[in-house]
C-alpha positions in Angstrom: 24.9 3.0 -82.6 26.2 -0.5 -82.4 24.1 -2.4 -79.9 21.5 0.4 -79.6 18.1 -1.3 -79.6 15.6 -0.1 -82.2 12.5 1.8 -81.0 10.9 0.8 -84.3 11.7 -1.7 -87.0 9.8 -2.6 -90.2 10.3 -3.5 -93.8 9.8 -0.8 -96.4 7.5 -3.2 -98.3 5.1 -3.4 -95.4 2.1 -1.1 -96.2 1.9 -0.1 -92.4 5.4 1.1 -92.1 4.7 4.8 -92.9 2.0 4.8 -90.3 4.2 3.1 -87.8 7.1 5.6 -88.4 4.7 8.5 -87.9 3.3 7.1 -84.6 6.7 6.6 -83.2 8.0 10.0 -84.3 4.9 11.5 -82.8 5.6 9.8 -79.4 9.3 10.7 -79.5 9.2 14.2 -81.1 6.0 15.5 -79.6 7.6 17.8 -77.0 10.1 19.1 -79.7 7.7 19.3 -82.7 8.6 23.0 -83.3 12.4 22.4 -82.6 13.3 19.5 -84.8 15.8 19.6 -87.7 16.4 16.8 -90.2 19.9 15.8 -91.2 19.8 13.6 -94.3 23.3 12.1 -94.7 24.9 10.6 -97.8 25.6 11.2 -101.4 24.3 10.3 -104.8 27.8 9.3 -105.9 27.0 5.9 -104.4 23.6 4.4 -104.9 23.4 2.7 -101.5 24.5 5.9 -99.8 21.8 8.1 -101.6 19.1 7.2 -99.1 19.6 10.3 -97.0 19.7 12.9 -99.8 16.7 11.2 -101.4 14.7 11.6 -98.3 15.8 15.2 -97.9 14.8 16.0 -101.5 11.4 14.3 -101.2 10.6 16.2 -97.9 11.7 19.5 -99.5 9.7 18.9 -102.7 6.6 17.8 -100.6 6.7 21.1 -98.7 7.9 19.9 -95.3 8.1 22.8 -92.9 11.1 21.3 -91.0 14.6 22.6 -91.5 16.1 20.0 -93.8 19.7 19.6 -94.5 21.1 17.1 -97.1 19.4 16.8 -100.5 20.5 15.6 -103.9 21.6 19.2 -104.8 23.2 20.0 -101.4 24.3 16.8 -99.8 25.5 16.4 -96.3 28.3 13.9 -96.6 31.8 12.9 -95.4 33.7 15.8 -97.0 31.5 18.6 -95.7 29.9 17.1 -92.6 32.1 18.6 -89.9 31.9 22.1 -91.3 28.3 22.1 -92.1 27.3 20.5 -88.8 28.9 23.2 -86.9 27.0 26.0 -88.7 23.7 24.0 -88.7 24.0 23.6 -84.9 24.8 27.3 -84.4 21.7 28.2 -86.6 19.4 25.9 -84.6 20.7 25.9 -81.0 18.8 23.4 -78.8 17.0 21.7 -81.6 16.5 18.0 -81.6 18.4 16.5 -84.5 16.7 13.7 -86.5 19.5 12.0 -88.5 18.6 9.8 -91.6 21.3 7.6 -93.1 21.8 4.4 -95.0 23.3 1.4 -93.2 24.7 -2.0 -93.8 23.3 -5.1 -92.2 22.9 -8.9 -92.4 21.2 -10.3 -95.5 17.9 -10.8 -93.7 17.9 -7.1 -92.6 18.1 -5.6 -96.0 15.0 -3.5 -96.6 14.5 -2.7 -92.9 13.8 0.8 -91.6 14.7 1.4 -88.0 14.3 4.3 -85.5 16.9 4.4 -82.7 17.7 6.6 -79.8 21.0 8.2 -80.4 22.7 9.4 -83.6 24.4 7.7 -86.5 28.1 7.4 -87.2 28.4 8.3 -90.9 31.1 6.4 -92.8 31.7 3.8 -90.1 31.4 0.9 -92.5 34.2 2.5 -94.5 36.4 3.1 -91.4 35.9 6.9 -91.7 36.2 9.0 -88.6 33.3 11.4 -88.6 31.3 12.9 -85.7 28.2 11.3 -84.5 25.1 13.0 -86.0 21.7 13.3 -84.5 19.8 12.7 -81.2 17.3 10.3 -82.9 18.1 8.4 -86.0 16.2 6.7 -88.9 18.3 4.2 -90.8 17.6 2.1 -93.8 19.4 -1.2 -94.2 20.5 -1.0 -97.9 23.6 -3.3 -98.2 24.9 -6.6 -96.8 27.9 -6.2 -94.4 31.0 -7.3 -96.5 33.8 -6.6 -94.2 36.2 -3.8 -95.0 35.4 -2.3 -98.4 37.3 -0.1 -100.6 35.8 3.3 -101.3 36.3 2.6 -105.0 34.2 -0.6 -104.9 31.3 -0.2 -107.5 27.9 0.5 -106.4 26.2 -2.7 -105.2 23.1 -1.2 -103.8 19.8 -1.3 -105.8 18.4 2.1 -106.7 14.8 0.9 -106.9 14.9 -0.4 -103.3 16.8 2.7 -102.0 14.3 5.0 -103.8 11.2 3.2 -102.4 12.8 3.1 -98.8 13.4 6.9 -99.1 9.7 7.4 -100.1 8.5 5.4 -97.2 10.7 7.3 -94.7 9.7 10.7 -96.2 6.0 9.6 -96.2 6.3 8.7 -92.5 7.9 12.1 -91.6 5.3 14.0 -93.6 2.5 12.0 -92.0 3.9 12.9 -88.6 4.0 16.6 -89.6 0.4 16.5 -90.8 -0.8 14.7 -87.7 1.0 17.1 -85.5 -0.7 20.1 -87.3 2.5 21.3 -88.9 1.3 20.5 -92.5 -2.1 21.2 -93.9 -1.9 18.9 -97.0 
């Protein structure tokens, strides 16, 4: 995704971001609305990396009708990604994959939520070699790029910010579902 321009970008603190996310998702996902799966990547073992599983959990708890993979209870992370991705793709052949993941960025980008064409490369910031995930991606910039980091580095992300970003992303997806007639509440 390096160099892939954003289709949408906004700060999680902007009151219009949920609506903006929903509008962009409607325009991109409209033709696929009944064939979309959501892949929420990350783990709650690291605060900054918990964005994806938080979004997945929030969507499930809100009653989303989309197939959702990656929650706090059943995360989709580096250790199980390859295996689970194969079975998910077999179960949903031809579905558009909407990947949600945390990302690092420059100091001025922290708090931004972006939608991009193309998938995410989980673990890239930690030099992990994992498959690209998704056709469309929503990323949340949660930490400042700090060069090569050790996996054992303590959490430096802020839970409050990551949680609020997850709430905004989940809210945008749920708004898209309601406006597409998928959800009634």
